[in-house]
Z-matrix of the N, CA and C atoms (Angstrom, degrees):
N
C 1 1.452
C 2 1.496 1 107.20
N 3 1.329 2 116.05 1 136.02
C 4 1.463 3 121.52 2 177.17
C 5 1.508 4 110.36 3 -90.12
N 6 1.339 5 116.32 4 139.35
C 7 1.511 6 118.33 5 178.68
C 8 1.509 7 108.71 6 -65.08
N 9 1.333 8 114.37 7 147.02
C 10 1.450 9 120.26 8 177.84
C 11 1.538 10 107.01 9 -124.81
N 12 1.324 11 114.66 10 135.74
C 13 1.454 12 118.28 11 177.33
C 14 1.501 13 108.51 12 -117.59
N 15 1.326 14 114.16 13 124.94
C 16 1.446 15 122.80 14 -176.30
C 17 1.549 16 109.60 15 -72.90
N 18 1.329 17 117.70 16 154.09
C 19 1.463 18 121.91 17 177.71
C 20 1.522 19 111.69 18 -58.27
N 21 1.287 20 114.99 19 143.34
C 22 1.488 21 120.57 20 176.81
C 23 1.505 22 108.31 21 -76.70
N 24 1.334 23 114.05 22 163.25
C 25 1.458 24 120.03 23 -179.79
C 26 1.503 25 112.80 24 -64.98
N 27 1.345 26 117.45 25 -27.31
C 28 1.438 27 120.36 26 -177.58
C 29 1.517 28 113.91 27 -102.00
N 30 1.282 29 117.87 28 40.12
C 31 1.457 30 120.43 29 -177.35
C 32 1.496 31 109.31 30 124.06
N 33 1.296 32 116.99 31 160.99
C 34 1.454 33 122.18 32 -179.83
C 35 1.551 34 107.24 33 -81.56
N 36 1.303 35 116.34 34 157.44
C 37 1.448 36 123.71 35 177.86
C 38 1.497 37 108.22 36 -117.58
N 39 1.480 38 124.46 37 125.24
C 40 1.491 39 126.87 38 -172.29
C 41 1.507 40 112.51 39 -125.43
N 42 1.304 41 117.27 40 155.32
C 43 1.455 42 119.16 41 179.22
C 44 1.516 43 113.04 42 -174.26
N 45 1.333 44 114.86 43 -167.69
C 46 1.471 45 117.68 44 -179.94
C 47 1.547 46 108.62 45 -145.95
N 48 1.271 47 113.53 46 162.91
C 49 1.475 48 122.35 47 177.15
C 50 1.524 49 110.05 48 -73.42
N 51 1.320 50 115.11 49 136.28
C 52 1.454 51 120.32 50 175.09
C 53 1.562 52 106.97 51 -120.62
N 54 1.273 53 115.80 52 107.91
C 55 1.469 54 121.20 53 -175.36
C 56 1.552 55 111.54 54 -75.96
N 57 1.263 56 115.58 55 145.97
C 58 1.481 57 121.30 56 179.68
C 59 1.522 58 109.70 57 -87.36
N 60 1.319 59 116.06 58 155.55
C 61 1.466 60 121.88 59 175.63
C 62 1.526 61 106.85 60 -70.41
N 63 1.332 62 116.08 61 153.60
C 64 1.463 63 121.20 62 -176.33
C 65 1.553 64 111.76 63 -59.50
N 66 1.322 65 119.36 64 -35.40
C 67 1.450 66 119.99 65 -179.26
C 68 1.509 67 113.46 66 -69.78
N 69 1.373 68 117.44 67 -11.95
C 70 1.425 69 120.54 68 -179.68
C 71 1.545 70 113.38 69 -100.26
N 72 1.343 71 116.86 70 16.43
C 73 1.439 72 119.41 71 -179.90
C 74 1.516 73 110.28 72 -111.94
N 75 1.314 74 115.90 73 158.06
C 76 1.439 75 118.77 74 172.50
C 77 1.534 76 108.43 75 -65.72
N 78 1.300 77 118.48 76 141.09
C 79 1.450 78 121.41 77 -179.65
C 80 1.521 79 110.62 78 -79.19
N 81 1.328 80 116.48 79 143.04
C 82 1.434 81 121.91 80 177.69
C 83 1.522 82 108.94 81 -71.34
N 84 1.310 83 115.53 82 141.39
C 85 1.467 84 121.37 83 179.93
C 86 1.526 85 106.74 84 -128.59
N 87 1.338 86 114.99 85 141.94
C 88 1.522 87 118.64 86 -178.22
C 89 1.518 88 110.33 87 -57.41
N 90 1.324 89 117.23 88 128.79
C 91 1.465 90 122.28 89 175.61
C 92 1.506 91 114.99 90 80.30
N 93 1.325 92 117.51 91 -5.56
C 94 1.471 93 122.26 92 -179.00
C 95 1.503 94 108.71 93 -99.44
N 96 1.328 95 116.23 94 138.23
C 97 1.482 96 120.73 95 176.31
C 98 1.524 97 108.52 96 -123.61
N 99 1.301 98 115.62 97 161.52
C 100 1.469 99 121.35 98 178.74
C 101 1.504 100 109.22 99 -125.74
N 102 1.340 101 115.55 100 132.00
C 103 1.432 102 121.71 101 173.50
C 104 1.527 103 105.95 102 -95.68
N 105 1.339 104 115.57 103 118.44
C 106 1.493 105 120.45 104 -172.62
C 107 1.546 106 110.87 105 -68.07
N 108 1.315 107 115.20 106 150.02
C 109 1.467 108 119.28 107 178.62
C 110 1.494 109 110.93 108 -69.71
N 111 1.284 110 119.44 109 156.55
C 112 1.470 111 123.91 110 178.80
C 113 1.573 112 107.07 111 -134.94
N 114 1.305 113 114.89 112 124.79
C 115 1.494 114 118.84 113 174.65
C 116 1.489 115 108.91 114 -64.88
N 117 1.313 116 115.19 115 135.78
C 118 1.445 117 120.52 116 177.45
C 119 1.538 118 111.80 117 -67.10
N 120 1.291 119 118.35 118 142.59
C 121 1.504 120 120.54 119 -170.67
C 122 1.531 121 113.51 120 -65.59
N 123 1.319 122 120.84 121 -22.32
C 124 1.447 123 121.20 122 -176.18
C 125 1.545 124 112.34 123 -95.75
N 126 1.323 125 115.94 124 16.55
C 127 1.514 126 119.08 125 176.75
C 128 1.522 127 107.52 126 -65.14
N 129 1.372 128 116.75 127 136.17
C 130 1.462 129 120.45 128 179.19
C 131 1.486 130 111.85 129 -70.12
N 132 1.306 131 116.77 130 149.65
C 133 1.460 132 124.25 131 177.26
C 134 1.507 133 108.08 132 -101.73
N 135 1.368 134 116.65 133 141.45
C 136 1.463 135 119.67 134 176.10
C 137 1.519 136 111.82 135 -55.88
N 138 1.329 137 116.18 136 148.13
C 139 1.438 138 123.36 137 -179.91
C 140 1.546 139 109.24 138 -105.34
N 141 1.318 140 114.56 139 136.90
C 142 1.509 141 119.63 140 176.29
C 143 1.534 142 105.56 141 -61.46
N 144 1.332 143 118.96 142 126.39
C 145 1.418 144 120.92 143 -177.97
C 146 1.555 145 112.53 144 -58.46
N 147 1.336 146 117.22 145 114.26
C 148 1.485 147 120.60 146 -173.79
C 149 1.545 148 113.09 147 -55.56
N 150 1.308 149 119.43 148 -34.54
C 151 1.472 150 123.53 149 -177.80
C 152 1.561 151 111.07 150 -66.37
N 153 1.335 152 117.68 151 -20.57
C 154 1.434 153 120.33 152 -178.84
C 155 1.537 154 114.64 153 -98.01
N 156 1.303 155 116.97 154 -4.52
C 157 1.478 156 119.84 155 -178.40
C 158 1.531 157 111.56 156 -60.92
N 159 1.324 158 121.21 157 -40.66
C 160 1.428 159 124.07 158 -177.37
C 161 1.504 160 112.59 159 -67.96
N 162 1.353 161 118.22 160 -16.77
C 163 1.455 162 120.23 161 -178.17
C 164 1.521 163 113.67 162 -82.00
N 165 1.349 164 117.70 163 -9.21
C 166 1.473 165 124.57 164 -179.80
C 167 1.540 166 111.01 165 44.28
N 168 1.307 167 114.69 166 54.49
C 169 1.447 168 121.91 167 -179.47
C 170 1.546 169 111.64 168 -66.08
N 171 1.335 170 119.03 169 155.56
C 172 1.447 171 120.38 170 170.86
C 173 1.532 172 108.24 171 -68.24
N 174 1.303 173 119.55 172 168.86
C 175 1.470 174 121.51 173 179.54
C 176 1.549 175 111.53 174 -53.46
N 177 1.249 176 115.69 175 138.45
C 178 1.490 177 124.06 176 -179.70
C 179 1.496 178 111.26 177 -117.59
N 180 1.314 179 116.98 178 123.45
C 181 1.488 180 120.28 179 179.97
C 182 1.521 181 109.49 180 -103.80
N 183 1.311 182 115.52 181 136.00
C 184 1.503 183 122.65 182 173.78
C 185 1.509 184 106.56 183 -125.26
N 186 1.386 185 113.56 184 119.87
C 187 1.455 186 119.42 185 176.16
C 188 1.526 187 107.29 186 -106.52
N 189 1.340 188 114.66 187 130.73
C 190 1.464 189 118.76 188 -175.59
C 191 1.535 190 107.44 189 -139.89
N 192 1.347 191 114.85 190 140.08
C 193 1.477 192 121.56 191 174.28
C 194 1.485 193 108.68 192 -99.96
N 195 1.351 194 114.96 193 122.09
C 196 1.418 195 120.21 194 177.69
C 197 1.525 196 110.17 195 -92.11
N 198 1.305 197 116.86 196 135.87
C 199 1.442 198 122.06 197 172.12
C 200 1.537 199 106.06 198 -103.50
N 201 1.341 200 113.41 199 124.34
C 202 1.493 201 119.06 200 -173.17
C 203 1.522 202 107.45 201 -122.73
N 204 1.339 203 116.09 202 131.73
C 205 1.475 204 118.89 203 179.81
C 206 1.522 205 112.30 204 -78.57
N 207 1.333 206 117.03 205 177.22
C 208 1.406 207 120.59 206 -175.85
C 209 1.567 208 113.34 207 -66.71
N 210 1.312 209 115.77 208 -15.51
C 211 1.473 210 118.97 209 176.47
C 212 1.525 211 113.21 210 -89.30
N 213 1.341 212 115.53 211 -0.39
C 214 1.472 213 119.56 212 178.44
C 215 1.511 214 115.80 213 87.45
N 216 1.298 215 115.79 214 15.29
C 217 1.497 216 118.90 215 179.44
C 218 1.572 217 109.80 216 -102.87
N 219 1.312 218 115.58 217 135.76
C 220 1.451 219 120.70 218 179.84
C 221 1.534 220 106.60 219 -73.45
N 222 1.352 221 114.93 220 124.73
C 223 1.448 222 121.07 221 -178.37
C 224 1.518 223 112.70 222 -104.50
N 225 1.365 224 116.79 223 -18.50
C 226 1.454 225 120.06 224 177.81
C 227 1.501 226 110.44 225 -159.58
N 228 1.311 227 118.11 226 154.97
C 229 1.440 228 124.56 227 178.81
C 230 1.541 229 106.89 228 -133.61
N 231 1.322 230 115.73 229 112.29
C 232 1.446 231 120.58 230 -174.62
C 233 1.518 232 111.71 231 -108.41
N 234 1.326 233 118.80 232 114.28
C 235 1.463 234 119.18 233 178.56
C 236 1.534 235 110.64 234 -64.30
N 237 1.366 236 115.05 235 146.03
C 238 1.447 237 120.15 236 -177.71
C 239 1.534 238 112.07 237 -95.49
N 240 1.326 239 117.96 238 -2.70
C 241 1.461 240 119.03 239 -179.38
C 242 1.522 241 108.77 240 -143.60
N 243 1.348 242 115.58 241 157.92
C 244 1.464 243 123.03 242 179.13
C 245 1.544 244 106.79 243 -70.09
N 246 1.287 245 117.41 244 157.22
C 247 1.482 246 122.46 245 -177.64
C 248 1.506 247 113.66 246 -122.34
N 249 1.325 248 114.66 247 135.17
C 250 1.516 249 117.84 248 168.03
C 251 1.535 250 104.88 249 -87.08
N 252 1.342 251 117.89 250 -173.63
C 253 1.471 252 120.92 251 -175.57
C 254 1.513 253 112.55 252 -58.67
N 255 1.344 254 117.62 253 -48.11
C 256 1.487 255 120.89 254 -178.65
C 257 1.537 256 108.64 255 -65.50
N 258 1.310 257 117.04 256 -46.31
C 259 1.430 258 121.34 257 -177.80
C 260 1.536 259 111.34 258 -61.42
N 261 1.330 260 117.91 259 -32.69
C 262 1.419 261 121.54 260 -178.70
C 263 1.542 262 110.07 261 -64.52
N 264 1.317 263 116.89 262 -34.34
C 265 1.474 264 120.88 263 176.62
C 266 1.535 265 111.34 264 -66.36
N 267 1.320 266 117.32 265 -40.08
C 268 1.450 267 121.80 266 176.79
C 269 1.528 268 110.27 267 -67.43
N 270 1.343 269 116.96 268 -42.24
C 271 1.449 270 119.96 269 177.94
C 272 1.545 271 110.94 270 -61.73
N 273 1.338 272 116.98 271 -39.58
C 274 1.478 273 122.99 272 -179.34
C 275 1.536 274 108.40 273 -64.31
N 276 1.309 275 118.29 274 -39.92
C 277 1.459 276 121.74 275 179.40
C 278 1.520 277 110.64 276 -65.46
N 279 1.352 278 117.40 277 -42.67
C 280 1.452 279 121.15 278 178.06
C 281 1.534 280 110.04 279 -64.52
N 282 1.295 281 117.12 280 -47.15
C 283 1.467 282 121.16 281 -177.98
C 284 1.542 283 110.72 282 -60.74
N 285 1.318 284 117.38 283 -43.81
C 286 1.432 285 121.57 284 179.39
C 287 1.537 286 112.80 285 -60.06
N 288 1.298 287 114.64 286 -39.04
C 289 1.500 288 118.83 287 -179.61
C 290 1.530 289 110.83 288 -76.54
N 291 1.347 290 119.64 289 -49.93
C 292 1.475 291 121.73 290 -171.69
C 293 1.513 292 112.77 291 -69.88
N 294 1.343 293 118.68 292 -25.22
C 295 1.451 294 119.36 293 178.33
C 296 1.542 295 112.56 294 -67.22
N 297 1.332 296 115.05 295 -12.36
C 298 1.473 297 121.94 296 178.01
C 299 1.526 298 111.60 297 -96.01
N 300 1.346 299 118.12 298 -5.91
C 301 1.428 300 123.41 299 -175.86
C 302 1.507 301 111.98 300 -69.05
N 303 1.368 302 111.78 301 150.10
C 304 1.464 303 121.66 302 173.34
C 305 1.545 304 107.19 303 -135.14
N 306 1.334 305 113.19 304 149.05
C 307 1.460 306 120.63 305 179.47
C 308 1.518 307 109.18 306 -129.32
N 309 1.343 308 116.14 307 150.31
C 310 1.480 309 117.83 308 160.04
C 311 1.500 310 102.15 309 -72.89
N 312 1.341 311 120.74 310 124.83
C 313 1.469 312 121.93 311 -164.61
C 314 1.513 313 115.63 312 -69.96
N 315 1.332 314 113.11 313 167.85
C 316 1.445 315 119.74 314 169.30
C 317 1.531 316 107.08 315 -70.25
N 318 1.344 317 116.61 316 132.58
C 319 1.475 318 120.48 317 -177.68
C 320 1.526 319 109.77 318 -126.72
N 321 1.356 320 115.51 319 128.02
C 322 1.469 321 121.51 320 172.34
C 323 1.495 322 108.73 321 -93.25
N 324 1.335 323 118.30 322 129.89
C 325 1.458 324 122.70 323 -177.69
C 326 1.512 325 109.15 324 -116.11
N 327 1.308 326 117.61 325 118.36
C 328 1.443 327 123.15 326 176.81
C 329 1.508 328 107.88 327 -105.49
N 330 1.333 329 115.97 328 138.83
C 331 1.477 330 120.20 329 -177.54
C 332 1.552 331 111.38 330 -69.85
N 333 1.321 332 113.78 331 156.18
C 334 1.441 333 118.96 332 179.21
C 335 1.489 334 115.93 333 96.97
N 336 1.279 335 116.41 334 163.47
C 337 1.474 336 120.73 335 -179.19
C 338 1.505 337 113.74 336 73.72
N 339 1.253 338 115.38 337 -171.48
C 340 1.470 339 119.20 338 -179.71
C 341 1.510 340 111.79 339 -83.87
N 342 1.300 341 119.16 340 156.20
C 343 1.471 342 121.07 341 178.13
C 344 1.536 343 110.75 342 -57.45
N 345 1.320 344 115.34 343 149.86
C 346 1.482 345 121.73 344 -179.45
C 347 1.528 346 107.38 345 -120.09
N 348 1.315 347 114.44 346 135.03
C 349 1.491 348 120.95 347 177.14
C 350 1.522 349 108.57 348 -102.75
N 351 1.368 350 117.14 349 127.64
C 352 1.427 351 121.68 350 172.22
C 353 1.522 352 107.09 351 -112.07
N 354 1.348 353 114.24 352 128.57
C 355 1.488 354 120.10 353 -177.66
C 356 1.541 355 108.97 354 -121.73
N 357 1.316 356 115.33 355 134.71
C 358 1.469 357 122.69 356 173.63
C 359 1.508 358 105.09 357 -133.98
N 360 1.312 359 116.02 358 117.20
C 361 1.468 360 121.06 359 -177.07
C 362 1.486 361 109.54 360 60.67
N 363 1.321 362 116.23 361 -121.39
C 364 1.497 363 120.45 362 179.11
C 365 1.488 364 112.88 363 -99.34
N 366 1.329 365 119.48 364 4.66
C 367 1.434 366 123.15 365 -178.80
C 368 1.527 367 111.84 366 -103.99
N 369 1.352 368 115.74 367 124.74
C 370 1.418 369 121.52 368 177.23
C 371 1.533 370 110.00 369 -121.12
N 372 1.311 371 115.69 370 142.25
C 373 1.473 372 121.94 371 176.52
C 374 1.503 373 108.72 372 -129.71
N 375 1.309 374 116.62 373 133.09
C 376 1.466 375 121.81 374 178.60
C 377 1.528 376 107.25 375 -100.86
N 378 1.328 377 115.86 376 126.94
C 379 1.490 378 121.80 377 -179.36
C 380 1.520 379 107.81 378 -109.50
N 381 1.346 380 116.37 379 142.28
C 382 1.475 381 121.50 380 177.94
C 383 1.533 382 110.87 381 -81.09
N 384 1.317 383 117.32 382 87.07
C 385 1.474 384 119.77 383 -177.87
C 386 1.492 385 108.35 384 133.12
N 387 1.318 386 115.73 385 -164.46
C 388 1.448 387 123.49 386 -179.50
C 389 1.499 388 111.18 387 -85.03
N 390 1.312 389 120.03 388 110.49
C 391 1.474 390 124.08 389 -179.63
C 392 1.528 391 108.91 390 -102.23
N 393 1.323 392 113.27 391 135.52
C 394 1.458 393 119.73 392 179.79
C 395 1.521 394 108.82 393 -129.37
N 396 1.317 395 116.65 394 127.39
C 397 1.494 396 120.93 395 174.77
C 398 1.548 397 106.63 396 -71.90
N 399 1.317 398 114.65 397 142.66
C 400 1.477 399 120.08 398 -179.13
C 401 1.524 400 109.50 399 -128.95
N 402 1.368 401 115.50 400 145.52
C 403 1.419 402 118.30 401 172.19
C 404 1.574 403 107.11 402 -73.97
N 405 1.318 404 114.85 403 158.53
C 406 1.465 405 118.01 404 -178.41
C 407 1.542 406 107.78 405 -157.00
N 408 1.320 407 115.15 406 165.12
C 409 1.434 408 124.32 407 169.84
C 410 1.489 409 109.43 408 -116.79
N 411 1.321 410 116.42 409 146.74
C 412 1.479 411 120.07 410 -179.97
C 413 1.536 412 106.90 411 -144.34
N 414 1.296 413 116.20 412 134.32
C 415 1.450 414 121.31 413 -176.14
C 416 1.513 415 110.60 414 -105.42
N 417 1.343 416 115.43 415 131.67
C 418 1.450 417 121.68 416 177.99
C 419 1.494 418 108.78 417 -122.82
N 420 1.327 419 116.81 418 148.35
C 421 1.480 420 124.90 419 170.29
C 422 1.470 421 107.58 420 -116.43
N 423 1.335 422 117.41 421 119.24
C 424 1.453 423 125.28 422 175.85
C 425 1.502 424 107.64 423 -101.67
N 426 1.338 425 117.26 424 133.47
C 427 1.437 426 122.96 425 176.76
C 428 1.533 427 110.22 426 -116.69
N 429 1.327 428 114.69 427 117.96
C 430 1.489 429 124.13 428 179.94
C 431 1.502 430 107.71 429 -96.52
N 432 1.299 431 116.84 430 128.00
C 433 1.468 432 119.64 431 176.23
C 434 1.507 433 109.96 432 -148.99
N 435 1.370 434 114.53 433 174.29
C 436 1.467 435 120.26 434 175.16
C 437 1.516 436 108.28 435 -123.68
N 438 1.274 437 116.96 436 138.14
C 439 1.412 438 123.33 437 175.08
C 440 1.523 439 109.55 438 -126.61
N 441 1.301 440 116.72 439 114.54
C 442 1.477 441 121.87 440 -174.55
C 443 1.529 442 111.19 441 54.61
N 444 1.333 443 115.84 442 40.22
C 445 1.455 444 123.48 443 176.23
C 446 1.557 445 113.38 444 77.99
N 447 1.354 446 116.83 445 3.86
C 448 1.462 447 119.23 446 -179.17
C 449 1.513 448 108.65 447 -106.96
N 450 1.364 449 115.63 448 138.38
C 451 1.476 450 119.66 449 -177.08
C 452 1.505 451 113.47 450 -71.78
N 453 1.351 452 115.07 451 143.98
C 454 1.463 453 121.14 452 175.03
C 455 1.523 454 106.28 453 -137.14
N 456 1.305 455 117.82 454 143.89
C 457 1.451 456 124.39 455 173.19
C 458 1.520 457 106.68 456 -136.86
N 459 1.331 458 117.07 457 127.24
C 460 1.468 459 121.56 458 179.10
C 461 1.507 460 108.72 459 -115.46
N 462 1.364 461 114.51 460 147.75
C 463 1.438 462 117.70 461 -179.05
C 464 1.552 463 110.69 462 -155.75
N 465 1.304 464 114.99 463 143.07
C 466 1.449 465 123.63 464 166.76
C 467 1.505 466 107.42 465 -149.93
N 468 1.341 467 115.87 466 173.14
C 469 1.456 468 119.43 467 -176.73
C 470 1.504 469 112.83 468 -126.67
N 471 1.298 470 116.97 469 -177.16
C 472 1.445 471 121.37 470 -177.64
C 473 1.522 472 112.88 471 -117.33
N 474 1.281 473 116.52 472 -178.25
C 475 1.464 474 122.00 473 174.79
C 476 1.489 475 107.37 474 -64.06
N 477 1.335 476 116.83 475 144.94
C 478 1.480 477 119.38 476 -179.55
C 479 1.517 478 112.77 477 -67.62
N 480 1.311 479 113.42 478 147.90
C 481 1.475 480 121.74 479 174.64
C 482 1.486 481 107.70 480 -126.91
N 483 1.301 482 116.06 481 172.70
C 484 1.446 483 121.00 482 178.12
C 485 1.481 484 115.24 483 -57.92
């Protein structure tokens, strides 16, 4: 399941999936399955930098790789491109928001044994076999734009990678 981020109160937020290279993914193992991470619905969305609204800039894209620990908390946000002065403001907005994000974690499920329960907040999932939470990275591209002078930011993420 791919994470979904709802529109912010001050404009919609838009983006696209950024797939990881094959060497950056967990390797498939016979009999082992993976339950994909899911971004929690109350994660904050980046805000269009107010000081840049009057400049009527063309759409600005910020691509960032999130490092998420086994508990589903973002521990780092690494920009994928260099930033000029305006871009730095957009990157700062993204970083400020995503460092607050939480996920139901990536879970590896191995067959056999007794069922395992994984709980995050108030959500529990029972897996048939040995379930292990895993750290992962996920890349998001946020697109900041203006429509009729109103800010918009769009975002989505990709399949998890190591």
